[in-house]
C-alpha positions as CSV (number, residue, x, y, z in Angstrom):
1,M,65.9,87.9,22.8
2,D,62.3,89.1,22.9
3,F,63.1,91.1,26.1
4,L,65.2,93.5,24.1
5,K,62.1,94.9,22.5
6,D,61.2,96.4,26.0
7,F,64.3,98.6,26.1
8,D,65.7,101.4,24.0
9,L,69.3,100.6,25.1
10,V,70.9,97.5,26.6
11,I,74.6,97.4,27.5
12,V,76.5,94.4,28.9
13,N,78.0,95.1,32.3
14,R,81.2,93.0,32.8
15,K,81.5,94.1,36.5
16,L,78.4,92.1,37.6
17,K,79.2,89.0,39.5
18,E,77.0,87.0,37.1
19,S,79.2,88.2,34.2
20,S,82.5,87.3,35.7
21,E,85.3,86.1,33.4
22,V,85.7,82.4,32.9
23,D,89.5,82.8,32.4
24,R,91.0,82.9,35.9
25,N,94.6,83.0,34.6
26,K,95.3,86.7,34.6
27,N,98.5,88.0,33.1
28,L,100.0,91.4,33.6
29,Y,98.2,92.7,30.5
30,K,94.8,91.6,31.7
31,I,95.4,92.9,35.2
32,S,96.6,96.4,34.0
33,R,93.7,96.6,31.5
34,N,91.2,95.8,34.3
35,L,92.8,98.4,36.6
36,I,92.7,101.1,33.8
37,S,89.1,100.2,33.0
38,N,88.0,100.5,36.7
39,F,89.8,103.8,37.0
40,L,88.2,105.3,33.8
41,G,84.8,103.9,34.9
42,K,85.0,105.7,38.2
43,I,86.0,109.0,36.5
44,I,83.2,108.7,34.0
45,E,80.6,108.0,36.7
46,N,81.8,110.8,38.9
47,K,82.1,113.5,36.2
48,L,79.1,112.6,34.0
49,K,76.7,111.3,36.5
50,L,75.2,108.8,34.0
51,G,73.8,106.6,36.8
52,V,75.7,103.6,35.5
53,K,77.6,101.6,38.0
54,G,80.5,99.5,36.7
55,D,81.2,99.0,33.1
56,T,80.5,101.6,30.4
57,Q,82.9,100.2,27.9
58,A,81.9,96.6,27.4
59,G,81.4,97.0,23.7
60,L,78.4,94.7,23.5
61,K,75.2,96.7,23.2
62,A,71.8,96.7,21.5
63,F,69.7,99.9,20.9
64,K,66.8,101.2,18.9
65,I,67.6,103.6,16.1
66,S,65.0,106.4,16.0
67,D,64.8,109.6,13.9
68,N,66.5,111.5,16.7
69,F,69.3,109.0,16.7
70,K,69.9,109.3,13.0
71,K,70.0,113.1,13.3
72,N,72.5,113.1,16.2
73,K,76.2,113.6,15.5
74,F,78.3,111.4,17.7
75,L,81.8,112.5,18.4
76,S,83.3,109.1,19.3
77,K,83.8,106.4,16.8
78,Y,85.4,103.8,19.2
79,Y,86.2,103.8,22.9
80,F,83.8,106.5,24.3
81,F,80.9,105.7,21.9
82,D,79.1,103.7,24.7
83,I,79.2,106.8,27.0
84,E,77.7,109.0,24.2
85,L,75.0,106.3,23.7
86,I,74.1,106.3,27.4
87,S,74.0,110.1,27.4
88,F,71.9,110.2,24.3
89,F,69.3,107.8,25.5
90,R,69.1,109.6,28.9
91,K,68.1,112.7,27.0
92,F,65.4,111.1,24.9
């Protein structure tokens, strides 16, 4: 995990082939969740131009907390927090 020291923000991208799901048995819930996630991901990328292809809502992330970070007021507490993090770290 020493490589994390080289980055300010690291977010897992579940859309990469190397990160493919082990569970191949997809039920209706998993299929619909995946479709909604892909749809939202495309909207987010097109509207916000974050430069992130694929998954912005993986949930697993690591980031450095600086003084600027502590002063920032994030609007999201849950689902869109990852997007705010990406935007924040792009600014700084």
